[in-house]
C-alpha positions as CSV (number, residue, x, y, z in Angstrom):
1,X,-7.5,18.1,-12.3
2,X,-3.5,18.5,-12.0
3,X,-1.7,21.7,-10.7
4,X,-0.1,22.0,-14.2
5,X,-3.5,22.1,-15.7
6,X,-4.9,24.5,-12.9
7,X,-2.0,26.9,-13.4
8,X,-2.2,26.8,-17.1
9,X,-6.1,27.6,-17.3
10,X,-5.6,30.2,-14.6
11,X,-2.7,32.0,-16.2
12,X,-0.4,31.6,-13.6
13,X,2.9,29.7,-13.1
14,X,3.2,26.7,-10.8
15,X,5.2,28.7,-8.1
16,X,2.4,31.6,-8.1
17,X,0.0,28.8,-7.0
18,X,2.2,27.4,-4.4
19,X,2.3,30.9,-2.9
20,X,-1.5,30.6,-2.3
21,X,-2.1,27.0,-1.7
22,X,0.3,24.2,-0.2
23,X,-1.3,21.5,-2.8
24,X,-4.1,20.9,-5.0
25,X,-6.3,19.5,-2.2
26,X,-6.1,22.7,-0.3
27,X,-7.4,24.5,-3.6
28,X,-10.4,22.1,-3.9
29,X,-11.3,22.5,-0.2
30,X,-11.3,26.4,-0.5
31,X,-13.4,26.1,-3.8
32,X,-15.9,23.8,-2.0
33,X,-16.1,26.1,1.0
34,X,-16.8,29.2,-1.3
35,X,-19.3,27.4,-3.2
36,X,-20.9,26.0,-0.1
37,X,-21.2,29.5,1.4
38,X,-23.2,30.6,-1.7
39,X,-25.4,27.4,-2.1
40,X,-26.4,27.5,1.6
41,X,-27.5,31.2,1.1
42,X,-29.8,30.5,-1.9
43,X,-32.8,28.8,0.0
44,X,-32.5,31.1,2.9
45,X,-35.4,33.6,2.1
46,X,-37.8,30.9,1.5
47,X,-36.5,28.9,4.6
48,X,-36.9,31.7,6.9
49,X,-40.2,33.4,5.5
50,X,-43.5,33.4,7.1
51,X,-45.5,34.2,4.3
52,X,-48.6,32.1,3.9
53,X,-47.8,31.3,0.1
54,X,-44.1,30.3,0.0
55,X,-44.2,29.1,-3.5
56,X,-42.8,32.4,-5.1
57,X,-39.8,32.3,-2.9
58,X,-39.2,28.7,-3.5
59,X,-39.1,29.3,-7.1
60,X,-36.9,32.1,-6.8
61,X,-34.4,30.0,-5.0
62,X,-34.9,27.3,-7.6
63,X,-33.9,29.5,-10.2
64,X,-30.9,31.1,-8.3
65,X,-29.6,27.5,-7.5
66,X,-30.2,26.5,-11.4
67,X,-28.1,29.8,-12.3
68,X,-25.4,28.8,-9.9
69,X,-25.0,25.5,-11.5
70,X,-25.1,27.0,-15.0
71,X,-22.3,29.2,-14.0
72,X,-20.2,26.7,-11.8
73,X,-21.5,23.5,-13.0
74,X,-18.3,22.3,-14.5
75,X,-16.5,23.0,-11.2
76,X,-19.2,21.6,-9.0
77,X,-19.0,18.3,-11.2
78,X,-15.2,18.2,-10.7
79,X,-15.8,18.6,-6.9
80,X,-18.4,15.7,-6.9
81,X,-16.1,13.6,-8.8
82,X,-13.1,14.5,-6.6
83,X,-15.6,13.4,-3.7
84,X,-15.4,9.8,-4.9
85,X,-11.8,9.9,-4.5
86,X,-10.7,12.2,-1.6
87,X,-12.0,11.4,1.8
88,X,-11.8,15.1,3.0
89,X,-13.6,16.3,-0.1
90,X,-16.2,13.8,0.1
91,X,-16.7,14.6,3.9
92,X,-17.2,18.2,3.4
93,X,-19.4,17.5,0.3
94,X,-21.7,15.3,2.4
95,X,-21.7,17.8,5.3
96,X,-22.8,20.7,2.9
97,X,-25.6,18.2,1.7
98,X,-26.6,17.5,5.2
99,X,-26.8,21.3,6.1
100,X,-29.0,21.9,3.0
101,X,-31.0,19.3,3.9
102,X,-31.5,20.2,7.6
103,X,-32.5,23.8,6.5
104,X,-35.1,22.4,4.1
105,X,-36.6,20.0,6.8
106,X,-36.8,22.9,9.0
107,X,-38.9,24.8,6.4
108,X,-40.9,21.8,6.0
109,X,-41.5,21.0,9.8
110,X,-42.9,24.7,10.0
111,X,-45.2,24.0,6.9
112,X,-46.5,20.8,8.4
113,X,-47.3,22.9,12.0
114,X,-49.0,25.7,9.7
115,X,-51.2,23.3,7.8
116,X,-49.3,24.3,4.5
117,X,-48.4,20.5,3.8
118,X,-49.2,17.1,5.1
119,X,-45.8,15.4,4.7
120,X,-45.1,12.8,7.3
121,X,-41.3,12.4,7.1
122,X,-39.7,16.0,6.5
123,X,-36.0,14.8,6.9
124,X,-36.4,12.1,4.3
125,X,-38.3,14.2,1.9
126,X,-35.8,17.3,2.3
127,X,-32.8,14.9,1.9
128,X,-34.4,13.3,-1.4
129,X,-34.9,16.7,-2.7
130,X,-31.7,18.2,-2.1
131,X,-29.8,15.4,-3.9
132,X,-32.2,15.3,-6.7
133,X,-31.2,18.9,-7.5
134,X,-27.5,18.0,-7.1
135,X,-27.7,15.2,-9.5
136,X,-30.1,16.6,-12.0
137,X,-28.2,20.0,-12.1
138,X,-24.7,18.2,-12.4
139,X,-26.3,16.3,-15.4
140,X,-27.5,19.5,-17.1
141,X,-24.8,22.0,-16.3
142,X,-21.7,19.8,-15.3
143,X,-20.4,19.3,-18.8
144,X,-21.3,20.5,-22.5
145,X,-23.7,20.5,-23.9
146,X,-25.3,22.5,-21.2
147,X,-29.0,22.3,-20.5
148,X,-31.7,25.0,-20.7
149,X,-31.9,27.1,-17.5
150,X,-35.6,27.9,-17.9
151,X,-36.5,24.4,-18.5
152,X,-34.3,23.3,-15.6
153,X,-36.0,25.7,-13.3
154,X,-39.6,24.9,-14.4
155,X,-38.8,21.3,-13.9
156,X,-37.5,21.6,-10.4
157,X,-40.0,24.1,-9.2
158,X,-42.9,21.7,-10.4
159,X,-41.3,19.0,-8.4
160,X,-40.6,21.2,-5.3
161,X,-44.0,22.6,-5.3
162,X,-45.9,19.5,-5.9
163,X,-44.0,17.6,-3.5
164,X,-44.3,20.1,-0.6
165,X,-47.4,22.1,-1.3
166,X,-49.8,19.7,-3.5
167,X,-53.4,20.0,-2.4
């Protein structure tokens, strides 16, 4: 993703690009920060809810996550690819994954304490689920042909619900 391509696709001249960002990396880090803020907000209702049956909130969070990847999947894929070449993008990408995993793990710990689940390693399960989402959704929505959002939502919701709340 070159500055020339970014400027061309956004309909601005290179000089206009440089008025807002000192370089390509600054743009990528800003885009990652904006998407990170959105991604971290998605599970917040499920993570903080005290309802005895959290399944509906979890499914809604999964649906919102799928919609986010449907809308921004190509950008998220570009950022994931850039994380393999750029140490600062990688650091922030991994930090985002760690924050998402920590929020999920906290919810799982509460669910264990409340008798909703019998999982024995909330941190590891949370990490596995978060990174499973990332890889699956990048495959479905990170490049054409795009996947079916309803099928993706159903698949992920099934995995999460059965993993966390299976009797």
